[in-house]
N, C-alpha and C positions, 0 to 999 in steps of 0.2 A: 278252739278247741277242738278241730273240725276232723283230726285227723287222729283220734283216740276212738280206740270202740270202746265204748261204754262198759266195764262191769257191773251189772244190774242185781237187784235185789233177790229176781231169779236166781241168777249165775249164783248169789251167794248161797240160795236154799237150793239148788240142783247141787253141789259141792260138798254142804255140807250135812256129815252123817247125826244126826239127831241120836240122842240117847237117853232117855227116864232118868231122872236125877243130876243129868248136868247139865251147866251152859259152853256151848263151844265160842269162840271167836264167830265163828260166822252167823251165829244167830245177835251176837250186839255190833260188828262191825259195823261200818258206814256206806252207805252209795249212795252216787251223786243223783237223786230224784230224776227220772224223765224231760216235764217238763222247767225243772231248774235249768239256771246258766250256769254251765262248770263255775269258773271261775268268781262270780259271785258267793255262789251254796260252798268252796270253800273258805270264803274268810269270812263265814260264818258259824260254820258247825264246830260243832266241839270235837273232833278229831284234832289232833298234834302234827300226827304223821298219815302221809301221802304213798299207797304202795305205788307205782309205776310200773308195766313190763315192756320190755323190748323185743318182743319175740322172734330175732334176727341170728341167724349164722354168716351174713354176707363181708363182714372185717376181718372173719376167721379165715374165710376162704380166699379172700384176697391176699391174706395172710398166707397160704400153704396150709393149711389148718384143717383137721377134720370137722368135718359139717356134721350139727345137732345144738349145737347153743340154743338154737331156738326150741328146744323142746324144756326149758325148765322153768320158762313162766308159769305152765299149766300146772308142772310136776311142785314148783313150791304153793300155788296156791291152794291146791288140794290140802297141801300138807296144814298150812298157813290156817284155814278158815277150821281148822278142825283140833285146832290147842285147845285148850280151857282158860274159860272166860275165870279168872280168879282173883284174888288178894296179889297173885302178883305179875300179873299183868294185863290190862283189861284191852278186851275188844273194843268197845265205843270209841278209844283213843284212836282207834285204826280208822281210814278213809281206802277203799280201793276203789283209787281210779279209775284204772282197766289198761289198756294197751295201745301200742302206736301201731297204727293198721301198717303193718309193713305186708302190706296181703300182694302190692302189684310190684315194690322192687324184688322178692321174693319169685316171685313169676316171671321177673323178666330176666333174673340170671339162673331159670336152670336150662342149661345146655351151654353155659358156656365153663370154657377149658381155662384152669388158671394159667394153663403154661404158654396160653397163646397171651402175646403183649396187647393185642387189642381189646379183648374179651377180660383180661387183668385190669385196663385202663377201666372198661364198663361196669366191673366190679367197684373196682374206686369211687365211678360216680355215685351210685347207687349209696354205698357210706356215707356220702355227702349228704344228698336227700335224707337222709334217717340222722346224721347229724342236726340237720336245721330241725327238725322235729323234737327231738330228746331236745336240745337246748332250750326249745320256745317252751316246752312244757313244762323243764326244772325251772324255770327261772319262772314261769308265771304259779309256781304249785310259792316258792321261796317267797315271791311277793304278796300270795295271800298270806306271809307269815308260819308257812308251816312246813317239816321236814321233808323232802323225798324221801325213799325208798328207794332205789331201783333194781329190779330184778331181770335176769335175763340177756341175753345175749351175747357179743366178744364183746372186750376189750376198747373195742373199738368206742362204744360208748363213754367212755373218760373223757373222750374230747367233748361233748355235747354236753353230759353231765357238768365241768366245770367253764366251760361257755356261758351255760345257765347258769351258775352260783354268780359268775364271775358278772352279771349280766344284773341280776338282782341286787348284788352288790354295788354295783356303781365303780366296782374298781378289782383287779385282779384277783384270785383266790389262792391258799395253798392247796396243799394235795401230800394225803400217804399213802402209798399203795404197798400191800400187803402181796407180795410176787413174786416168784420163780424168776422172771424178765423184766427187764428196763420197760418196755414198751417206748422204749424214745427210740428206736429206727428214725434214720432218714426221713426226710419229707419227699417222700419217692411216688405217691397219692396214696389216697387215704385206707387203712385196713385196720390192724385190731393191733400190731406193734411198732406205729406210732401215733395212738392220742393224746401222748402226754407231749409230743417232741413238736405237734401243732401247736398245741393248745399255749406251746411258750411261746413259741413262733409267731403268733395269731397274737400275742399278750395277754391272754385270760388266765392265764397261769402264770405265780411271779414265784414259789420256789416246791419243792417235788421233793419229795424226801421215798425212797426205795425199799423197804425193808426185807430184812430175809432174800436178797437176791442170791441165785444159786450158779458159782461161780464157774459152772461146765458148759453155760447160755449165755455169759455175756462180753458180747464177738469184741473185737479189740476196737475195730473202728467205733462202737459206740460207747464203751470206756473211754477211749480219747476224746470224745464231745463229751462227754459229765467231765472230764478234766479240767475240761477247759471251763468248764462253767462250776465249777466245784466253789461258789457263791450262792449260788442257787438252784444245785443238784446235790444230793449228798445219800448217802446208802450205805448198807453192810448186810451183810452176806450171812445163808444159811448158815455156811461151813464153821464163821467166826464165831457167833453163838453155838449151835448144835452139835457141831463135830469138833473143835481144835476147843473149842472154850475159851478164847479168850474175851470174851462179853460176855455179858449176862442180858437173857430175854429184856426181864423188866429194867436196866442198868440203858438197855438199846432204847424203848420205849420210850422214857424216861427222857433221854436226849432228842426223838426222834417228834416227841411231842415240844420241848424247848426251842426246838425249831423252825417247826410248822404253826403255831400256836399263837402267833402275833396279828393271824389277820382268820379268816373263815378259812374251813379247810372242807375240805372233800376226803371221804375214808372209800378206800379202792380194795375190793378181796377181793382178787382171780382165786377159783377154787382149781385152777391146774397148781397152783402152791400146794396143795396137799397130798398126802399120800391115799393113792387109787382110787381118788371120787373120778366120777366122769365124767372126762374135759374134753378141749379141742390139743391142750397137751397135757397127758395122765403124766404122774410120774410117782415113780415107787417110792422116791423120797423125799422128806419134808416136815414140817411144824405138822404137828397134833393138830386134832378140832380141839381140842382142850387150849392149844396157844392162841391160834385165833377168833375163839371167843372169850380169852383173855384180853385176847387187844382191842378187839370190838369194846368192849366192858371201859377199857381204859382209855380209849381214844373218843370214846361214841359222848363220856360223861361230859367232858369237857366244851363250855360253853358255847365257842368257835364252831367245832363240829357242825358242818351244814347239810349233811348227806352222806347216806350209805349206799353201795353199788354193790352187790353181789354180780358176780362174770365168771361167764366162760363151761358154767356147770351143763352139762349134756347126759342126762338122764337116758335120752334113746339111747346112747352108745353102752351101758350098761346091759349086765342079761334082763332079762324079763323079771326076774324073781326079786333085782337088787334095786332094778330102776325108781322105785317109789323113795331109795334113799337118800338121792339130789335133792329133790323139793324138802326132805323132813331135814335136813341137812341147815336147807336156806331157811327154813322155817326158825330154828336152832338160834341160828342165826340174827333173823329179823329180831327177834325177842330180845336176846341178849341186847341191841340196842338201842331197843326201843326202856326196857329198863335203865341202860346207863341214863340216857337221857335223863329219866325221870330220878333222877338219883337213888336209885332201888340196890 
């Protein structure tokens, strides 16, 4: 785990706002001690969940999106460490590993113009480097018997999550994606719009379900590709459930779970599917925060849920007054997942 910038006990103390009569998550959460080997410590520690950050927006930029997803990691951590440690959720069951060191990649990307073909290729190559780091660390976390919670970055990181989970599992895994977009675009160089198509092409993703696809943003070409892979890729749309009421939210969750629960599966949550959440592709219409919380609880309690990925949030794109809300939202979703896995 050489390319991880470890989160330390000092970091915990710095971010945690101590208050008399209260116990915050940051007072109970674990970090890897300086002199410990990360993998060995992970295997032996009491934590069940390991939080990993990927503070980049290179995949988003390579997909012609707005930069800003790199800011979600710090915003989320500030919110998570200040949650209450209580009977509902306990900080000592969570270890903050730290974040992938993307410093060099982000510097290399400075000044690149996405509209220039060669610059876009360079961005895609940088995304591939991050893919390798993410898949390696996710693999190590799962191999250690822990459940990864991956925060920040673009949806390009779904590829690394899926690959890491598949390698740890010894065979392909499934994935369910709560998203306005398919992220199943053509294999044209890595970016945030084709993590799932690359994962399937390379044999790491067995079955893929897209939950709540927005019909206005599903291209004809991608839908034709999905049709050809109808046994391995399925979906429902936001309009079917929330607008035309042809399907019910709860029935569709049950249907989707029945499709993917035969193998280990990843839970992918794209925050740009939620109305007015600061993200690279912000939307005015979509499922409510309560719906995505129900979704995470429903799928998270299944024994085959292998990881949770919360991506595309971009608090720096919000106004200064509300920029902390994205981190607070992520903190809610993280604890919903933990409570679900704990059977609470």
